[in-house]
N, C-alpha and C positions, 0 to 999 in steps of 0.2 A: 276394395269392397270390404265391408264389415259384416262378419258372420253373425254377430248378435249373440246373445246368451242362449245357452241351452234351455230348452223348454222345461227342464226339470227345475229351473229357478223358481217356478210358481210353487213347487212342493215345499219350498221353504218360507213362504209367506203365510203365517198363521192367521187364521180367520178372526182372532180376537181383536185385532187392531181396528181402531176407528180413525179414519183419515181426516184430518182437519187442514183447512188452508192456511197456509202458512207459512208455514214454513220456515221455512227458511233458511234458516237453513232450510232445511227446506221445509220445508214448510212452507214453504214458499207457497204458500198457499194463500191469497188475498187478491183483490182485483186493483191493480195500480196503473196510474197514468193513462186512464181512459181517454180524457179529454185530449192530451198531448197525441195520443195515437190516432184519434179521430181527425185531428188537424192534419196529421201526416198522411192519413188515408183519403181524407175529402178535400183538404186544402180549403176548409170552409170555417167560419167563425164558430167558437165554442157554444154549446147550449148554455142557457142561463144557470141550470141547476148543475154546475160542475161538480163532480163527485171528488175532485182533488183541488184543494184550495190551500193558500198560504195565509195564515193569520198574522196580520201585521203586529209588530210589538207595540206595547204601550208607550206613549211619550215619556221621555225622560224628565223626572222632576227631582229636585233636591230635597229629600225628605229629613235631612238632618243627620245626626251622627250614626245611628244605627236604625234604618227604616224598617218598620214592620216587626221590630223585635222589642221586647222590654228593654228599655234604655235607661241610664242614669248617669250622673256625674260622679262626684266623690261619694263615699259612703254616706248614707243618711239623706241624700238629696232625693227630691221627687222623681219618680219614674215616669216616662212618657211612653204610651202604647198606642201607636198610630197605625190602625189597621189599613188605612187608605194607602200606605206605602209598603205593604207587604207583598214581596214577589211570590210568596207561597200562595196566598189568598188570590192574587191576580191570576196565577197560573190555574188555580182550581176553578175560578170563574171562567176563564177562557175555555177549559176543557168541557165545563158544564154547557157553555153557550154552543160550542161546536157540536156536542152530542145531541143536544135538544133540537137544533136546527136541522140535523141530517138523519137522526135515527128513525128508522121505518118500523121496527118492531115495538111492541107495547113494553113499557116499563113504569115503575113507580119511583118518582123522584124522591120521595121522602125516604124510602128504603135506601136509595143510592146515597143520600145525604148521611144517613146514620152509619152505613157500611165505611164511608170515607173517614168518619170521625173515629169509629171503632178501630180501624186499620192504624190510624195514626197513634193511637194510644197503645195498642198492643205491640206496635213495632218499637215503642220506647220501653216495653217490658212491663207495662202497667196493666191493671185489670180494668176493663171497660165498665164494668158495673160500679166502680167507684167514681166514674166520670159522667155517667149517662145524664144524671139530673144535678150534678155539682155545678157550683159557680165559682170563679176565682175569688180569692180573698185579697182584694186590693187594699192597699193602705189609703188613709183619707187624702193624703197628699198626692196620690197617683192621678195622673191625667189620662183618661181614656178617650180616645178619638175613634168612634165607631165608623163603619162604612154604612152608607145610605142606600146602597144598591142591592144588598141581599141579607136577609135574616139568617140564611144558612152559612154564608161567609163569616158573619159576625160570630156565630156560635162556634164554627170551626176555629176561628181566631181564639175564643175563649178557651177552647179545648186545649190548643197548642200552648197558651200561656199557662194554664194550670199545669200541664206536664213540665214546663220549664220551672214553675214555682216549686213543684213537688219533688222533682228528681234531682239527685246529686249532679253537679257539673261534671260533664265528660261521661256520664252513665248512659247516654243515648246520643244518637246521631240525628240531627235535625233533618239532613238531606234524606236519609233512610226513612224517617217517619213520613216526610212529605211524599216521597215516591209511593209509599205504602198507601197514603191517603188517596192518591191519584188512581192507583190501581183498584183500591176498595171501592171507590166511586163508581168506576166502570163495571167492575164485577157485580155490584149490586143491581145492575140492570137486568140480570139473568141472561144476557145475550153472550153466549160462549164464544162467539165470533168476534166480538168487540174487545179491545185492549188499549191500554196506555203504553206507550213505548218511550224509554229514555232516548237521549240523542244517540248514545252508543248502540242501543237496540235498533233504532231507526235506521242508522248507517248500515247495520248489518243486514237488516231486512232489504234495504235497497240493493245492497251487493248480492244477496242471495237470489233475488228476483231476476237479476241480470243473467244468471246461469254460470257466473264465474265468482269464485270467493277464495279467501285464504282459511283453510280449515283442515279437516281431516278426510273428507270425502265419503260421507254416508248420508242416506236419507232416512229420517227417523219419523215414526208415526206415534201419536199419543192417544191412548184410551182416555177420553174426557170423563169417564166415571171413575176409574181407578188411578188415573194420572200416570200409568205405566208408559214409558217411552221406549219404544222397541225399534231396532234397526230393521228396515225392510229393504234397503238397497246398500250395497258396498260398491263404490265406483271403482273401475279398473284403474290400475296404476295410481292408487290413492295411498295415502299414509295409513288409513285404517285397515285396508286390505294387507299392506306390508306388516302391520302390527299383529295381524292374526284375528281381526274383527270378523264376526260372521253374521249373516241374516238371522234374526231371531234373538240376538243378544239384547238384553234389557239394561238400560243406563241406570246405575246405582249411585255413582258419584263421579265428579269432575274435579281433579286436583284435590281430593279429599272432601269436597263439599258435597253434601247429601242432596241429590236432585230428584228423589223418588216422588216428591210432592210438588215439584217446580213446574210452572208453565213452560211449555215447549219453546216459546220464544226466548225465555230467559236462559234455558239450558244452552240454546245456540250461542248466546253471548259469552258463556263460560268456555265453550268448546272452541270458539274462533279466537284469534289473536294474531300477534305480529308473525310475519313469515319467518320461519327458522326456529321459532320457539317450540318447546315441547309442551304437551299436555298428557296427563294421565287420566285415563278413563277406566273406571271400574264398572264392570258389567256382570249381570247374572246370565250364564248361558243356559238357555232353556233345554237344550238338548241333553245336557249332563247335570244340570242343577248346581255346577261349581261357580264360584265367583272369581273372576279374574281381573287384574289390573293390566292395562295395556298402554304402553307409552307410544305416543304418536307425535311426529314432528309436523307442525303446521306448515302448509305451503299452499300455493295457488292450486286451486282445484277446478277443472273445466268440467261442468256437469254433463254426462252423457245422458240425455233424455230420449234419445232414439236408438233403437236396435232393430236391424233388419237382415233379412235373408231371402233367398228363393226357397219355396217349399216344394215346387216341382218346376217343370220346364215353363210353365205359364202362369203359376200362382205365386205371388210375392207376399211377405210378411213384414209388417212394421209394428213394433211396439213402442208406444209413447208413454214415458213414465210420469211426466208432468209437463205443464204448459209454461215454460220459461221463455225469456227473450230469445235464447239461442235455438229454442224448439222449432221455430219457423223455418229457418234456414236448414236445420238438420233434417226435418221432414221432407223439404224440397229436394235436398241432396239425395235422400234415400229414394225418392219417387223417381228421380232422374237415373239414378244408377240402376235400379230394378228394371226400369223401362229398357235399358241398354242391355240387360240380361234376358230380355224377352217377356217381361211381366205383361199379362193381358188382364189378370184378375188380382185382387188384393184382400188380404185379411188385415184389418187395422185393429190393434189390440189396446183397449183402454181399461184393462182390469187393473184394480189397485191404483189407478191414477187419481190423486186427490184433488187435481184442478190446477189452478195457477192463474196466470194473467188473461183476463178477458181479451185484451188486444190480440194476444197470440192465438187464442182458439178461434177468434174470427177470421184471422189471416190463414190459418190452417184449413178451416172449413171452407174458405174460398177455393182451395185446391181442388175441391170435389163437387162444386155445384156450379150452375150457370150464373153468369153475371146478371145483376139486377134483381135477384130474389130476396125477399125479406128473410133475414136469418136471425134477427134478435130484437126483442122488445124489452125495455126496462122502465118500470114505474117507479117514480120518486115519491117522497113523503108529501110534496106540495101538489101533487096531481100531474105533474109534468111527465110526458111519455117521451122516451128517446127510442129511436128504432135505427137499425143498421141494415144495410143491404149488401150483398156479395159485390165485390168491386172488380175482381180479376177473372180472366178466362180460366176454366177448369184445367188443371194440369192432367188429372186422371179421370176419365169418364167410363172405365170399364166396370164389370161386375164387382160388387165389394160386400164383405161381411165385416160388421164391427162387433167386437167382443166387449162385454161390460160384466161387472159383478157388484156385490154390495158395497164395495169400496171405491167404485168409480163415482166421483163426486164433483160438484160445482162445475167448473169449466168442462170437465168430461161429459157432464150431463147436457151442457149447452150443445156441444158438438153432437152427442147421440140424438138429441131432440131434432136437431136440424136434418141429420141423415134420415131419421125416421119419418118426419113430417113430409119430406119430399120424396120418399121411398127411394132414396139414393143408396142406401145400404140395408141388408138385412141385419137386424140387431139380435145377436144371439148371446145367451149367457143367464145371468141372474139379474133380479131387480136392483136398480142402482140406488145409491145412497139417499138421494132426496134432499140435496141443498139447492134450493131455488132462490137464494137471496145473495145480493152482492155487497161486498165490503169494499171500502176505499179508505185510503190514508190521508189524513189532514196534517199538514205541518204546523206545529206550534211555534210561538214566537222564541222559545228557549232552544229550538233546534230539535226538540223531540217530536213525537207524533202521536195521533189518536186514529186508531183504527175502529170504524164503526159501520154498521149495516145501513146502506143508503137506499136500497131499492129491492124490489122483487124483479125477477126476470121470468120471462115466458118463452115458450118454443114459437116457431113461426105460425103455428096454427093456434096460438093463444093458450097452451096448456101450462098450468101452474103445477109443477111437480115437487114444490118444497114440501118435505115431511112425508112425501109419498113415494118418489122415486120415479123411474121410467122402466116400464115392463118390456122385457125383450119380445121380439117377434117369435123367436124360437128359444125355448128354455133348455138350459144345459149347464154343466159345471164340470170342473176338473176334480178327479178323485185324487186327493193328496197322498193316499196310500199306495199309489201306483206310479210307475216311471213315465207312463204315457200322459200327455196332456190331452185328455179326452175331449175337451171343448175345442180345441185347436184342430183335433182330427175331424170332428164334426163340421167345423167351419170349412175345412178343405174339401170334405165330401160335398158339402152344399154347393160350392163353387165349381167343382168338377161335373156336377149334375146340371149346370146351367150352360 
């Protein structure tokens, strides 16, 4: 039996964090492999608006000596610039196509185009104002072969050509500039939940969502306004715990690289690495104000997403920190063990749970509701509606209290909405975060990925809580200045009175 963490854990979680899906580490926070899971649960054909797709690579064409790049023979010979054979422009076109076909939130494509070009120029160390209205100074003998498919891609090609003409050879990295352009394009949409991922970042994201990864064993949350990345969980038996990392530590640098203004997904790629190697994490300890550098050895980390114990002879307690692949079996095992110990009533704690996999939350919700009930509805950009019904017989049907707070988001709100709409649990705590949109990952032909918002989701009764959150049935909160978890005590008394 697992005793779980002391309730005083909650005292360490500061209210300034803004939880994002993601993760990834975790952050694990995104809705991935929905269609594959639906097929596994239903053994039925996939819906036509599949939120996870693989974009086929473009056909191979022999473009000549240096495709898509300014090329020449001996000194003085004419240059050939063929934008139709530019892998960079092809990739940007692919990203734009996938984004436009699936993004459900409003965006301005012209703004996205400019942000892509600006990011490319600035990644080369140049000033965007010097390029905004400029045109390349081609020689009369230069042969320019433009693209016919996109004015934007032609202009982006011109921008990259001007950078190459103006900058000293070796003074910038083309690949760095290209990645910056992809990220700038997506960031220009204004959707903080959308992102471009390199192949390495994509592989790390897939690894983190499985609930097992090679890293240091922490959960980090990022404030999307200040970009401050704070440790909210240090896993048991982890390298981070052994190195002395604490909840509340703020990441400052990884192996000497400043990460204070870096996206969380990117920080994760710096932290993770080959098993057995070491990584130096510089943190600012909020409790003392000191800056510390901790050396952690990377190793396989099994994420503990579930902590549980008996609160009394008949009341059990389960805390779920996020919805990973491993979470389904961990919750099921906890319910089974608690039942053997005499559990008749349950407190299910989703405070500070940032969400995770949609497939996991649907399976876990199945443990508590009758088979055949509508538990989920998702509306896509093209008007298609996807619904999901509970599939399994409930494992636990006793009285239940579900705890939430302002950092219970996304998949946590999916489960909360189900429990509230069917009066399956008393919802207690604070208004939830208010993330009622779904992200999915699309594989790109270069092995990277694009995360974008594909749909709005609704509770079984059709409630849209995006930007609003879910109000609890009974309001309450833990006082961080005391040792007692006041909200948990309230929940226990609520169940004792039933």
